FITOR-22745 format. One record per atom (N, C-alpha, C): atom name; residue in one letter; x, y, z. Coordinates in Angstrom, 1 decimal, m for minus. Layout:
<sites>
{"CA", "A", {X, Y, Z}}
...
</sites>
This chain:
<sites>
{"N", "M", {4.0, m19.2, m17.5}}
{"CA", "M", {3.0, m18.3, m18.1}}
{"C", "M", {3.3, m16.8, m17.8}}
{"N", "R", {3.7, m16.6, m16.5}}
{"CA", "R", {4.0, m15.2, m16.1}}
{"C", "R", {5.2, m14.7, m16.9}}
{"N", "R", {6.2, m15.5, m17.1}}
{"CA", "R", {7.4, m15.1, m17.8}}
{"C", "R", {7.0, m14.9, m19.3}}
{"N", "S", {6.2, m15.7, m19.9}}
{"CA", "S", {5.7, m15.5, m21.3}}
{"C", "S", {5.0, m14.2, m21.4}}
{"N", "L", {4.1, m13.9, m20.4}}
{"CA", "L", {3.4, m12.6, m20.5}}
{"C", "L", {4.3, m11.4, m20.3}}
{"N", "A", {5.2, m11.5, m19.4}}
{"CA", "A", {6.2, m10.4, m19.2}}
{"C", "A", {7.0, m10.2, m20.4}}
{"N", "T", {7.4, m11.3, m21.1}}
{"CA", "T", {8.2, m11.2, m22.3}}
{"C", "T", {7.4, m10.6, m23.4}}
{"N", "A", {6.1, m10.9, m23.5}}
{"CA", "A", {5.3, m10.3, m24.5}}
{"C", "A", {5.1, m8.8, m24.3}}
{"N", "R", {4.9, m8.5, m23.0}}
{"CA", "R", {4.7, m7.0, m22.7}}
{"C", "R", {6.0, m6.3, m23.0}}
{"N", "R", {7.2, m6.8, m22.6}}
{"CA", "R", {8.4, m6.2, m22.8}}
{"C", "R", {8.7, m6.1, m24.3}}
{"N", "G", {8.4, m7.1, m25.1}}
{"CA", "G", {8.5, m7.1, m26.5}}
{"C", "G", {7.7, m6.0, m27.2}}
{"N", "A", {6.4, m5.9, m26.7}}
{"CA", "A", {5.5, m4.8, m27.2}}
{"C", "A", {6.1, m3.4, m26.9}}
{"N", "G", {6.6, m3.3, m25.7}}
{"CA", "G", {7.2, m2.0, m25.3}}
{"C", "G", {8.4, m1.6, m26.2}}
{"N", "L", {9.3, m2.6, m26.5}}
{"CA", "L", {10.4, m2.4, m27.3}}
{"C", "L", {10.0, m2.1, m28.8}}
{"N", "L", {9.0, m2.8, m29.2}}
{"CA", "L", {8.5, m2.5, m30.6}}
{"C", "L", {7.9, m1.2, m30.7}}
{"N", "E", {7.2, m0.7, m29.7}}
{"CA", "E", {6.6, 0.6, m29.7}}
{"C", "E", {7.7, 1.7, m29.7}}
{"N", "R", {8.8, 1.4, m29.0}}
{"CA", "R", {10.0, 2.3, m29.0}}
{"C", "R", {10.6, 2.4, m30.4}}
{"N", "K", {10.8, 1.2, m31.0}}
{"CA", "K", {11.3, 1.1, m32.3}}
{"C", "K", {10.4, 1.9, m33.3}}
{"N", "L", {9.1, 1.7, m33.1}}
{"CA", "L", {8.1, 2.4, m34.0}}
{"C", "L", {8.2, 3.9, m33.9}}
{"N", "R", {8.4, 4.4, m32.7}}
{"CA", "R", {8.6, 5.9, m32.5}}
{"C", "R", {9.8, 6.4, m33.2}}
{"N", "L", {10.9, 5.6, m33.0}}
{"CA", "L", {12.2, 6.0, m33.7}}
{"C", "L", {12.0, 6.0, m35.2}}
{"N", "L", {11.4, 5.0, m35.7}}
{"CA", "L", {11.2, 4.9, m37.2}}
{"C", "L", {10.3, 6.0, m37.7}}
{"N", "L", {9.3, 6.3, m37.0}}
{"CA", "L", {8.4, 7.4, m37.4}}
{"C", "L", {9.0, 8.7, m37.4}}
{"N", "D", {9.9, 9.0, m36.3}}
{"CA", "D", {10.6, 10.2, m36.2}}
{"C", "D", {11.6, 10.4, m37.4}}
{"N", "R", {12.3, 9.3, m37.7}}
{"CA", "R", {13.3, 9.4, m38.8}}
{"C", "R", {12.6, 9.5, m40.1}}
{"N", "E", {11.5, 8.8, m40.3}}
{"CA", "E", {10.7, 8.9, m41.5}}
{"C", "E", {10.2, 10.3, m41.8}}
{"N", "R", {9.7, 10.9, m40.7}}
{"CA", "R", {9.2, 12.3, m40.8}}
{"C", "R", {10.4, 13.2, m41.2}}
{"N", "A", {11.5, 13.0, m40.6}}
{"CA", "A", {12.7, 13.9, m40.9}}
{"C", "A", {13.1, 13.6, m42.4}}
{"N", "E", {13.1, 12.4, m42.8}}
{"CA", "E", {13.5, 12.1, m44.2}}
{"C", "E", {12.5, 12.7, m45.2}}
{"N", "R", {11.2, 12.6, m44.9}}
{"CA", "R", {10.2, 13.2, m45.8}}
{"C", "R", {10.3, 14.7, m45.9}}
{"N", "E", {10.6, 15.4, m44.8}}
{"CA", "E", {10.8, 16.8, m44.8}}
{"C", "E", {12.1, 17.1, m45.6}}
{"N", "A", {13.1, 16.3, m45.4}}
{"CA", "A", {14.3, 16.6, m46.2}}
{"C", "A", {14.1, 16.3, m47.7}}
{"N", "A", {13.3, 15.3, m48.0}}
{"CA", "A", {12.9, 15.0, m49.4}}
{"C", "A", {12.1, 16.1, m50.0}}
{"N", "D", {11.2, 16.6, m49.3}}
{"CA", "D", {10.4, 17.8, m49.8}}
{"C", "D", {11.3, 19.0, m50.1}}
{"N", "S", {12.2, 19.3, m49.1}}
{"CA", "S", {13.1, 20.4, m49.3}}
{"C", "S", {14.0, 20.2, m50.5}}
{"N", "A", {14.6, 19.0, m50.6}}
{"CA", "A", {15.5, 18.6, m51.7}}
{"C", "A", {14.7, 18.6, m53.0}}
{"N", "G", {13.4, 18.2, m53.0}}
{"CA", "G", {12.6, 18.2, m54.2}}
{"C", "G", {12.4, 19.7, m54.7}}
{"N", "R", {12.1, 20.6, m53.8}}
{"CA", "R", {11.9, 22.0, m54.2}}
{"C", "R", {13.2, 22.5, m54.8}}
{"N", "V", {14.3, 22.3, m54.1}}
{"CA", "V", {15.6, 22.7, m54.7}}
{"C", "V", {15.9, 22.1, m56.0}}
{"N", "W", {15.6, 20.9, m56.2}}
{"CA", "W", {15.8, 20.2, m57.5}}
{"C", "W", {15.0, 20.8, m58.6}}
{"N", "R", {13.7, 21.1, m58.3}}
{"CA", "R", {12.8, 21.7, m59.3}}
{"C", "R", {13.3, 23.1, m59.7}}
{"N", "E", {13.7, 23.9, m58.7}}
{"CA", "E", {14.2, 25.2, m58.9}}
{"C", "E", {15.5, 25.2, m59.8}}
{"N", "R", {16.4, 24.3, m59.4}}
{"CA", "R", {17.7, 24.2, m60.2}}
{"C", "R", {17.4, 23.7, m61.6}}
{"N", "L", {16.5, 22.7, m61.7}}
{"CA", "L", {16.2, 22.2, m63.1}}
{"C", "L", {15.5, 23.3, m63.9}}
{"N", "A", {14.7, 24.1, m63.4}}
{"CA", "A", {14.1, 25.2, m64.1}}
{"C", "A", {15.1, 26.2, m64.5}}
{"N", "D", {16.1, 26.5, m63.6}}
{"CA", "D", {17.2, 27.4, m64.0}}
{"C", "D", {18.0, 26.8, m65.1}}
{"N", "A", {18.3, 25.5, m65.0}}
{"CA", "A", {19.1, 24.9, m66.0}}
{"C", "A", {18.4, 24.9, m67.4}}
{"N", "E", {17.2, 24.6, m67.4}}
{"CA", "E", {16.4, 24.6, m68.6}}
{"C", "E", {16.3, 26.0, m69.3}}
{"N", "T", {16.3, 27.0, m68.4}}
{"CA", "T", {16.3, 28.4, m68.9}}
{"C", "T", {17.6, 28.7, m69.6}}
{"N", "W", {18.7, 28.3, m69.0}}
{"CA", "W", {20.0, 28.6, m69.6}}
{"C", "W", {20.2, 27.7, m70.9}}
{"N", "L", {19.6, 26.5, m70.8}}
{"CA", "L", {19.7, 25.7, m72.0}}
{"C", "L", {19.0, 26.3, m73.2}}
{"N", "V", {17.8, 26.8, m73.0}}
{"CA", "V", {17.1, 27.4, m74.1}}
{"C", "V", {17.9, 28.6, m74.6}}
{"N", "R", {18.4, 29.4, m73.7}}
{"CA", "R", {19.2, 30.6, m74.1}}
{"C", "R", {20.4, 30.1, m75.0}}
{"N", "G", {21.1, 29.1, m74.5}}
{"CA", "G", {22.3, 28.6, m75.2}}
{"C", "G", {21.9, 28.0, m76.6}}
{"N", "V", {20.8, 27.3, m76.7}}
{"CA", "V", {20.4, 26.8, m78.0}}
{"C", "V", {20.0, 27.9, m78.9}}
{"N", "L", {19.3, 28.9, m78.3}}
{"CA", "L", {18.9, 30.1, m79.2}}
{"C", "L", {20.1, 30.8, m79.7}}
{"N", "L", {21.2, 30.9, m78.9}}
{"CA", "L", {22.4, 31.6, m79.3}}
{"C", "L", {23.2, 30.8, m80.3}}
{"N", "G", {23.4, 29.5, m80.0}}
{"CA", "G", {24.3, 28.7, m80.8}}
{"C", "G", {23.7, 27.6, m81.7}}
{"N", "G", {22.4, 27.3, m81.5}}
{"CA", "G", {21.8, 26.3, m82.3}}
{"C", "G", {22.0, 24.9, m81.7}}
{"N", "E", {21.4, 23.9, m82.3}}
{"CA", "E", {21.5, 22.5, m81.9}}
{"C", "E", {22.9, 21.9, m82.0}}
{"N", "T", {23.7, 22.4, m82.9}}
{"CA", "T", {25.0, 21.9, m83.1}}
{"C", "T", {25.9, 22.3, m81.9}}
{"N", "A", {25.6, 23.6, m81.4}}
{"CA", "A", {26.4, 24.1, m80.3}}
{"C", "A", {26.1, 23.2, m79.1}}
{"N", "L", {24.9, 22.8, m78.9}}
{"CA", "L", {24.5, 21.9, m77.8}}
{"C", "L", {25.2, 20.6, m77.9}}
{"N", "A", {25.3, 20.0, m79.1}}
{"CA", "A", {26.0, 18.7, m79.2}}
{"C", "A", {27.4, 18.8, m78.9}}
{"N", "E", {28.0, 19.9, m79.3}}
{"CA", "E", {29.5, 20.2, m79.0}}
{"C", "E", {29.7, 20.4, m77.5}}
{"N", "A", {28.8, 20.9, m76.8}}
{"CA", "A", {28.9, 21.3, m75.4}}
{"C", "A", {28.9, 20.1, m74.4}}
{"N", "V", {28.4, 18.9, m74.8}}
{"CA", "V", {28.3, 17.8, m73.9}}
{"C", "V", {29.6, 17.1, m73.7}}
{"N", "P", {30.1, 17.0, m72.4}}
{"CA", "P", {31.4, 16.4, m72.1}}
{"C", "P", {31.2, 14.8, m72.4}}
{"N", "A", {32.4, 14.2, m72.7}}
{"CA", "A", {32.4, 12.8, m73.0}}
{"C", "A", {32.2, 12.0, m71.7}}
{"N", "D", {32.7, 12.5, m70.6}}
{"CA", "D", {32.7, 11.8, m69.3}}
{"C", "D", {31.3, 11.8, m68.8}}
{"N", "R", {30.9, 10.9, m67.9}}
{"CA", "R", {29.6, 10.8, m67.3}}
{"C", "R", {29.7, 11.1, m65.8}}
{"N", "A", {28.6, 11.5, m65.3}}
{"CA", "A", {28.5, 11.8, m63.8}}
{"C", "A", {28.5, 10.5, m63.1}}
{"N", "R", {28.9, 10.5, m61.8}}
{"CA", "R", {28.9, 9.3, m61.0}}
{"C", "R", {28.2, 9.6, m59.7}}
{"N", "V", {27.2, 8.8, m59.3}}
{"CA", "V", {26.5, 8.9, m58.1}}
{"C", "V", {26.7, 7.7, m57.2}}
{"N", "D", {27.2, 7.9, m56.0}}
{"CA", "D", {27.4, 6.8, m55.1}}
{"C", "D", {26.5, 7.0, m53.9}}
{"N", "V", {25.8, 6.0, m53.5}}
{"CA", "V", {24.9, 6.1, m52.4}}
{"C", "V", {25.5, 5.3, m51.2}}
{"N", "R", {25.6, 6.0, m50.1}}
{"CA", "R", {26.1, 5.4, m48.8}}
{"C", "R", {24.9, 5.0, m48.0}}
{"N", "W", {24.9, 3.8, m47.5}}
{"CA", "W", {23.8, 3.2, m46.8}}
{"C", "W", {24.0, 3.3, m45.3}}
{"N", "G", {22.9, 3.5, m44.6}}
{"CA", "G", {22.9, 3.5, m43.1}}
{"C", "G", {21.9, 2.5, m42.6}}
{"N", "A", {21.8, 2.4, m41.3}}
{"CA", "A", {20.8, 1.5, m40.7}}
{"C", "A", {20.2, 2.2, m39.4}}
{"N", "L", {19.0, 2.0, m39.2}}
{"CA", "L", {18.3, 2.4, m38.0}}
{"C", "L", {17.4, 1.3, m37.6}}
{"N", "M", {17.6, 0.8, m36.4}}
{"CA", "M", {16.8, m0.3, m35.8}}
{"C", "M", {16.7, m1.5, m36.8}}
{"N", "G", {17.8, m1.8, m37.4}}
{"CA", "G", {17.8, m3.0, m38.4}}
{"C", "G", {17.3, m2.7, m39.8}}
{"N", "V", {17.0, m1.4, m40.0}}
{"CA", "V", {16.4, m1.1, m41.4}}
{"C", "V", {17.5, m0.4, m42.2}}
{"N", "R", {18.0, m1.1, m43.2}}
{"CA", "R", {19.0, m0.4, m44.1}}
{"C", "R", {18.3, 0.5, m45.0}}
{"N", "H", {18.8, 1.7, m45.1}}
{"CA", "H", {18.3, 2.7, m46.0}}
{"C", "H", {19.4, 3.6, m46.5}}
{"N", "P", {19.1, 4.3, m47.6}}
{"CA", "P", {20.1, 5.3, m48.1}}
{"C", "P", {20.3, 6.4, m47.1}}
{"N", "A", {21.6, 6.7, m46.8}}
{"CA", "A", {21.8, 7.7, m45.8}}
{"C", "A", {22.4, 9.0, m46.4}}
{"N", "A", {23.2, 8.8, m47.4}}
{"CA", "A", {23.8, 10.0, m48.1}}
{"C", "A", {24.2, 9.7, m49.5}}
{"N", "V", {24.5, 10.7, m50.2}}
{"CA", "V", {24.9, 10.5, m51.6}}
{"C", "V", {26.2, 11.3, m51.9}}
{"N", "A", {27.0, 10.7, m52.6}}
{"CA", "A", {28.2, 11.4, m53.1}}
{"C", "A", {28.1, 11.5, m54.6}}
{"N", "W", {28.3, 12.7, m55.1}}
{"CA", "W", {28.1, 13.0, m56.5}}
{"C", "W", {29.4, 13.5, m57.1}}
{"N", "T", {29.8, 12.9, m58.2}}
{"CA", "T", {31.0, 13.4, m58.9}}
{"C", "T", {30.6, 13.7, m60.3}}
{"N", "G", {30.8, 15.0, m60.7}}
{"CA", "G", {30.4, 15.5, m62.0}}
{"C", "G", {31.4, 15.0, m63.0}}
{"N", "P", {31.0, 15.1, m64.3}}
{"CA", "P", {31.9, 14.7, m65.4}}
{"C", "P", {33.0, 15.7, m65.5}}
{"N", "V", {34.1, 15.3, m65.8}}
{"CA", "V", {35.3, 16.1, m66.0}}
{"C", "V", {35.6, 16.3, m67.5}}
{"N", "R", {35.7, 17.5, m67.9}}
{"CA", "R", {35.9, 17.7, m69.4}}
{"C", "R", {37.4, 17.7, m69.6}}
{"N", "S", {37.9, 16.8, m70.5}}
{"CA", "S", {39.3, 16.7, m70.8}}
{"C", "S", {39.8, 17.9, m71.5}}
{"N", "T", {41.1, 18.1, m71.5}}
{"CA", "T", {41.6, 19.3, m72.2}}
{"C", "T", {41.5, 19.2, m73.7}}
{"N", "A", {41.3, 18.0, m74.2}}
{"CA", "A", {41.1, 17.9, m75.7}}
{"C", "A", {39.7, 18.2, m76.1}}
{"N", "E", {38.8, 18.1, m75.2}}
{"CA", "E", {37.4, 18.4, m75.5}}
{"C", "E", {37.1, 19.9, m75.6}}
{"N", "P", {36.3, 20.3, m76.5}}
{"CA", "P", {35.9, 21.7, m76.7}}
{"C", "P", {35.0, 22.2, m75.5}}
{"N", "T", {35.2, 23.4, m75.1}}
{"CA", "T", {34.3, 24.0, m74.1}}
{"C", "T", {33.0, 24.4, m74.8}}
{"N", "P", {32.0, 24.7, m74.0}}
{"CA", "P", {30.7, 25.1, m74.6}}
{"C", "P", {31.0, 26.3, m75.5}}
{"N", "P", {30.3, 26.4, m76.6}}
{"CA", "P", {30.6, 27.5, m77.6}}
{"C", "P", {30.1, 28.9, m77.1}}
{"N", "N", {29.2, 28.9, m76.1}}
{"CA", "N", {28.7, 30.2, m75.7}}
{"C", "N", {28.5, 30.1, m74.1}}
{"N", "T", {28.5, 31.3, m73.5}}
{"CA", "T", {28.4, 31.3, m72.0}}
{"C", "T", {27.1, 30.8, m71.5}}
{"N", "A", {26.0, 30.9, m72.3}}
{"CA", "A", {24.7, 30.4, m71.8}}
{"C", "A", {24.8, 28.9, m71.7}}
{"N", "L", {25.5, 28.2, m72.6}}
{"CA", "L", {25.6, 26.8, m72.5}}
{"C", "L", {26.5, 26.4, m71.3}}
{"N", "A", {27.5, 27.2, m71.1}}
{"CA", "A", {28.4, 27.0, m69.9}}
{"C", "A", {27.6, 27.1, m68.6}}
{"N", "H", {26.7, 28.1, m68.6}}
{"CA", "H", {25.9, 28.3, m67.4}}
{"C", "H", {24.9, 27.1, m67.3}}
{"N", "A", {24.4, 26.7, m68.4}}
{"CA", "A", {23.4, 25.5, m68.5}}
{"C", "A", {24.1, 24.3, m67.9}}
{"N", "E", {25.4, 24.1, m68.3}}
{"CA", "E", {26.1, 22.9, m67.9}}
{"C", "E", {26.3, 22.9, m66.4}}
{"N", "A", {26.7, 24.1, m65.8}}
{"CA", "A", {26.8, 24.2, m64.4}}
{"C", "A", {25.5, 24.0, m63.7}}
{"N", "A", {24.4, 24.6, m64.2}}
{"CA", "A", {23.1, 24.5, m63.6}}
{"C", "A", {22.6, 23.1, m63.6}}
{"N", "Y", {22.9, 22.3, m64.7}}
{"CA", "Y", {22.4, 20.9, m64.8}}
{"C", "Y", {23.2, 20.1, m63.8}}
{"N", "R", {24.5, 20.4, m63.6}}
{"CA", "R", {25.3, 19.7, m62.5}}
{"C", "R", {24.6, 19.9, m61.2}}
{"N", "D", {24.2, 21.1, m60.9}}
{"CA", "D", {23.5, 21.4, m59.6}}
{"C", "D", {22.2, 20.7, m59.5}}
{"N", "A", {21.5, 20.6, m60.6}}
{"CA", "A", {20.2, 20.0, m60.7}}
{"C", "A", {20.3, 18.5, m60.4}}
{"N", "V", {21.3, 17.9, m61.1}}
{"CA", "V", {21.6, 16.4, m60.9}}
{"C", "V", {21.9, 16.1, m59.4}}
{"N", "R", {22.8, 17.0, m58.9}}
{"CA", "R", {23.2, 16.8, m57.5}}
{"C", "R", {21.9, 16.9, m56.6}}
{"N", "A", {21.1, 17.9, m56.8}}
{"CA", "A", {19.9, 18.0, m56.0}}
{"C", "A", {18.9, 16.8, m56.2}}
{"N", "A", {18.8, 16.3, m57.5}}
{"CA", "A", {17.9, 15.2, m57.7}}
{"C", "A", {18.4, 14.0, m57.0}}
{"N", "A", {19.7, 13.8, m56.9}}
{"CA", "A", {20.3, 12.6, m56.2}}
{"C", "A", {19.9, 12.8, m54.7}}
{"N", "E", {20.1, 14.0, m54.1}}
{"CA", "E", {19.7, 14.2, m52.7}}
{"C", "E", {18.2, 13.9, m52.5}}
{"N", "H", {17.4, 14.4, m53.4}}
{"CA", "H", {16.0, 14.1, m53.3}}
{"C", "H", {15.7, 12.6, m53.3}}
{"N", "A", {16.3, 11.9, m54.2}}
{"CA", "A", {16.1, 10.5, m54.4}}
{"C", "A", {16.5, 9.7, m53.1}}
{"N", "V", {17.6, 10.1, m52.6}}
{"CA", "V", {18.1, 9.4, m51.4}}
{"C", "V", {17.1, 9.6, m50.2}}
{"N", "H", {16.7, 10.8, m50.0}}
{"CA", "H", {15.8, 11.1, m48.9}}
{"C", "H", {14.4, 10.4, m49.1}}
{"N", "R", {14.0, 10.4, m50.3}}
{"CA", "R", {12.7, 9.8, m50.6}}
{"C", "R", {12.7, 8.3, m50.4}}
{"N", "A", {13.8, 7.7, m50.9}}
{"CA", "A", {13.9, 6.2, m50.8}}
{"C", "A", {14.0, 5.8, m49.3}}
{"N", "A", {14.8, 6.6, m48.6}}
{"CA", "A", {14.9, 6.3, m47.1}}
{"C", "A", {13.6, 6.4, m46.4}}
{"N", "A", {12.8, 7.5, m46.7}}
{"CA", "A", {11.5, 7.6, m46.1}}
{"C", "A", {10.6, 6.5, m46.5}}
{"N", "E", {10.6, 6.0, m47.7}}
{"CA", "E", {9.8, 4.9, m48.1}}
{"C", "E", {10.2, 3.6, m47.4}}
{"N", "L", {11.5, 3.3, m47.3}}
{"CA", "L", {11.9, 2.1, m46.6}}
{"C", "L", {11.6, 2.2, m45.1}}
{"N", "L", {11.8, 3.3, m44.5}}
{"CA", "L", {11.4, 3.5, m43.1}}
{"C", "L", {9.9, 3.4, m42.8}}
{"N", "A", {9.1, 3.9, m43.7}}
{"CA", "A", {7.7, 3.8, m43.6}}
{"C", "A", {7.2, 2.4, m43.7}}
{"N", "A", {7.8, 1.6, m44.6}}
{"CA", "A", {7.4, 0.2, m44.8}}
{"C", "A", {7.8, m0.6, m43.5}}
{"N", "E", {8.9, m0.3, m42.9}}
{"CA", "E", {9.3, m1.0, m41.7}}
{"C", "E", {8.4, m0.6, m40.5}}
{"N", "A", {8.0, 0.7, m40.5}}
{"CA", "A", {7.1, 1.2, m39.5}}
{"C", "A", {5.8, 0.5, m39.6}}
{"N", "D", {5.3, 0.3, m40.8}}
{"CA", "D", {4.0, m0.4, m40.9}}
{"C", "D", {4.1, m1.9, m40.4}}
{"N", "R", {5.2, m2.6, m40.7}}
{"CA", "R", {5.4, m3.9, m40.2}}
{"C", "R", {5.5, m3.9, m38.7}}
{"N", "T", {6.2, m3.0, m38.2}}
{"CA", "T", {6.4, m2.9, m36.7}}
{"C", "T", {5.0, m2.6, m36.1}}
{"N", "R", {4.3, m1.7, m36.6}}
{"CA", "R", {2.9, m1.4, m36.1}}
{"C", "R", {2.0, m2.6, m36.1}}
{"N", "Q", {2.1, m3.5, m37.1}}
{"CA", "Q", {1.3, m4.7, m37.2}}
{"C", "Q", {1.8, m5.7, m36.1}}
{"N", "R", {3.1, m5.7, m35.8}}
{"CA", "R", {3.6, m6.6, m34.8}}
{"C", "R", {3.1, m6.2, m33.4}}
{"N", "V", {3.2, m4.9, m33.2}}
{"CA", "V", {2.7, m4.3, m31.9}}
{"C", "V", {1.2, m4.6, m31.7}}
{"N", "R", {0.5, m4.4, m32.8}}
{"CA", "R", {m1.0, m4.6, m32.7}}
{"C", "R", {m1.3, m6.0, m32.4}}
{"N", "A", {m0.6, m7.0, m33.1}}
{"CA", "A", {m0.8, m8.4, m32.8}}
{"C", "A", {m0.5, m8.7, m31.4}}
{"N", "L", {0.6, m8.2, m30.8}}
{"CA", "L", {0.9, m8.5, m29.4}}
{"C", "L", {m0.1, m7.9, m28.5}}
{"N", "R", {m0.5, m6.6, m28.7}}
{"CA", "R", {m1.4, m5.9, m27.8}}
{"C", "R", {m2.8, m6.4, m27.9}}
{"N", "R", {m3.3, m6.8, m29.1}}
{"CA", "R", {m4.7, m7.2, m29.3}}
{"C", "R", {m4.9, m8.7, m29.2}}
{"N", "H", {m3.8, m9.5, m29.5}}
{"CA", "H", {m4.1, m11.0, m29.5}}
{"C", "H", {m3.2, m11.7, m28.5}}
{"N", "W", {m1.9, m11.6, m28.6}}
{"CA", "W", {m1.0, m12.5, m27.8}}
{"C", "W", {m1.1, m12.1, m26.3}}
{"N", "I", {m1.0, m10.9, m26.0}}
{"CA", "I", {m1.1, m10.5, m24.5}}
{"C", "I", {m2.4, m10.8, m23.9}}
{"N", "P", {m3.6, m10.5, m24.5}}
{"CA", "P", {m4.8, m10.9, m24.0}}
{"C", "P", {m5.0, m12.4, m23.8}}
{"N", "R", {m4.5, m13.1, m24.8}}
{"CA", "R", {m4.6, m14.6, m24.8}}
{"C", "R", {m3.8, m15.1, m23.6}}
{"N", "L", {m2.6, m14.6, m23.5}}
{"CA", "L", {m1.7, m15.1, m22.4}}
{"C", "L", {m2.3, m14.7, m21.0}}
{"N", "E", {m2.9, m13.5, m20.9}}
{"CA", "E", {m3.5, m13.1, m19.7}}
{"C", "E", {m4.7, m14.0, m19.4}}
{"N", "G", {m5.5, m14.3, m20.4}}
{"CA", "G", {m6.6, m15.2, m20.2}}
{"C", "G", {m6.2, m16.6, m19.7}}
{"N", "E", {m5.1, m17.1, m20.4}}
{"CA", "E", {m4.6, m18.4, m20.0}}
{"C", "E", {m4.0, m18.4, m18.6}}
{"N", "L", {m3.3, m17.3, m18.2}}
{"CA", "L", {m2.8, m17.2, m16.9}}
{"C", "L", {m3.9, m17.1, m15.8}}
{"N", "T", {m4.9, m16.3, m16.1}}
{"CA", "T", {m6.1, m16.2, m15.2}}
{"C", "T", {m6.7, m17.6, m15.0}}
{"N", "A", {m6.9, m18.4, m16.1}}
{"CA", "A", {m7.5, m19.7, m16.0}}
{"C", "A", {m6.6, m20.6, m15.2}}
{"N", "V", {m5.3, m20.6, m15.4}}
{"CA", "V", {m4.4, m21.5, m14.6}}
{"C", "V", {m4.4, m21.1, m13.2}}
{"N", "E", {m4.4, m19.8, m12.9}}
{"CA", "E", {m4.4, m19.3, m11.5}}
{"C", "E", {m5.7, m19.7, m10.8}}
{"N", "L", {m6.8, m19.6, m11.5}}
{"CA", "L", {m8.1, m20.0, m11.0}}
{"C", "L", {m8.2, m21.5, m10.7}}
{"N", "A", {m7.6, m22.3, m11.7}}
{"CA", "A", {m7.6, m23.8, m11.5}}
{"C", "A", {m6.7, m24.1, m10.3}}
{"N", "L", {m5.6, m23.4, m10.1}}
{"CA", "L", {m4.7, m23.7, m9.0}}
{"C", "L", {m5.4, m23.3, m7.7}}
{"N", "E", {m6.1, m22.2, m7.7}}
{"CA", "E", {m6.9, m21.8, m6.5}}
{"C", "E", {m7.9, m22.8, m6.1}}
{"N", "E", {m8.6, m23.3, m7.1}}
{"CA", "E", {m9.7, m24.3, m6.9}}
{"C", "E", {m9.1, m25.6, m6.4}}
{"N", "T", {m7.9, m26.0, m6.9}}
{"CA", "T", {m7.3, m27.2, m6.5}}
{"C", "T", {m6.8, m27.1, m5.1}}
{"N", "E", {m6.2, m25.9, m4.7}}
{"CA", "E", {m5.8, m25.7, m3.3}}
{"C", "E", {m7.0, m25.7, m2.4}}
{"N", "H", {m8.1, m25.1, m2.8}}
{"CA", "H", {m9.2, m25.1, m1.9}}
{"C", "H", {m9.8, m26.5, m1.7}}
{"N", "Q", {m9.8, m27.2, m2.8}}
{"CA", "Q", {m10.3, m28.6, m2.7}}
{"C", "Q", {m9.4, m29.5, m1.9}}
{"N", "E", {m8.1, m29.3, m2.0}}
{"CA", "E", {m7.2, m30.1, m1.1}}
{"C", "E", {m7.3, m29.7, 0.3}}
{"N", "A", {m7.5, m28.4, 0.6}}
{"CA", "A", {m7.7, m27.9, 2.0}}
{"C", "A", {m9.0, m28.6, 2.6}}
{"N", "V", {m10.1, m28.6, 1.8}}
{"CA", "V", {m11.3, m29.2, 2.3}}
{"C", "V", {m11.1, m30.7, 2.5}}
{"N", "Q", {m10.4, m31.4, 1.6}}
{"CA", "Q", {m10.1, m32.8, 1.8}}
{"C", "Q", {m9.2, m33.1, 3.0}}
{"N", "R", {m8.3, m32.2, 3.3}}
{"CA", "R", {m7.4, m32.4, 4.5}}
{"C", "R", {m8.3, m32.2, 5.8}}
{"N", "R", {m9.1, m31.2, 5.8}}
{"CA", "R", {m10.0, m31.0, 6.9}}
{"C", "R", {m10.9, m32.1, 7.1}}
{"N", "W", {m11.5, m32.6, 6.0}}
{"CA", "W", {m12.4, m33.8, 6.1}}
{"C", "W", {m11.6, m35.0, 6.7}}
{"N", "A", {m10.4, m35.2, 6.1}}
{"CA", "A", {m9.6, m36.4, 6.5}}
{"C", "A", {m9.2, m36.2, 8.0}}
{"N", "A", {m8.9, m35.0, 8.4}}
{"CA", "A", {m8.4, m34.8, 9.8}}
{"C", "A", {m9.6, m35.0, 10.7}}
{"N", "S", {m10.8, m34.6, 10.3}}
{"CA", "S", {m12.0, m34.7, 11.2}}
{"C", "S", {m12.4, m36.2, 11.3}}
{"N", "H", {m12.2, m37.0, 10.3}}
{"CA", "H", {m12.5, m38.4, 10.3}}
{"C", "H", {m11.5, m39.2, 11.1}}
{"N", "R", {m10.3, m38.8, 11.1}}
{"CA", "R", {m9.2, m39.5, 11.9}}
{"C", "R", {m9.5, m39.2, 13.4}}
{"N", "T", {m9.8, m38.0, 13.7}}
{"CA", "T", {m10.0, m37.7, 15.2}}
{"C", "T", {m11.3, m38.3, 15.6}}
{"N", "G", {m12.3, m38.4, 14.8}}
{"CA", "G", {m13.6, m39.0, 15.2}}
{"C", "G", {m13.6, m40.5, 15.1}}
{"N", "G", {m12.8, m41.1, 14.3}}
{"CA", "G", {m12.8, m42.6, 14.1}}
{"C", "G", {m11.8, m43.3, 14.8}}
</sites>
């Protein structure tokens, strides 16, 4: 019983340590997501401004000609903290315009293309930090429930059982001592 109680207390301590680490990392990821979200919105607004200028200068056909045939590629690298897999970083590769493809017909669309590349990169960063924060928060909630179950249910139950066993042992020892004294007094008297 004592070993089970010690194990439960040690487990609760380890889970509380895990919870602190998860909450610290979650807070850092949320701050990084907020920062990346602001950058993303700023860059998107800048890109949209350049796009409007480019369309006003060259029209809708100029916009259609400015789009590269290649697509962007986003690769997410995963990390782990205390057994929780979460997105850790993002690698972004922008589309490459081939030499056969025409360049944007006006400089505003060229600026819009570069601004949208920056906006997509910032959006990917924002998504990685936000997803990591959500995964870490979910694990922190599960860990908090485990700690609560140990602290509120298992440890008190084990302490109660241990107290009951110790009391029963004490009573048994007392009863045996009384019986020995009684038996010893009857042997000497009889």
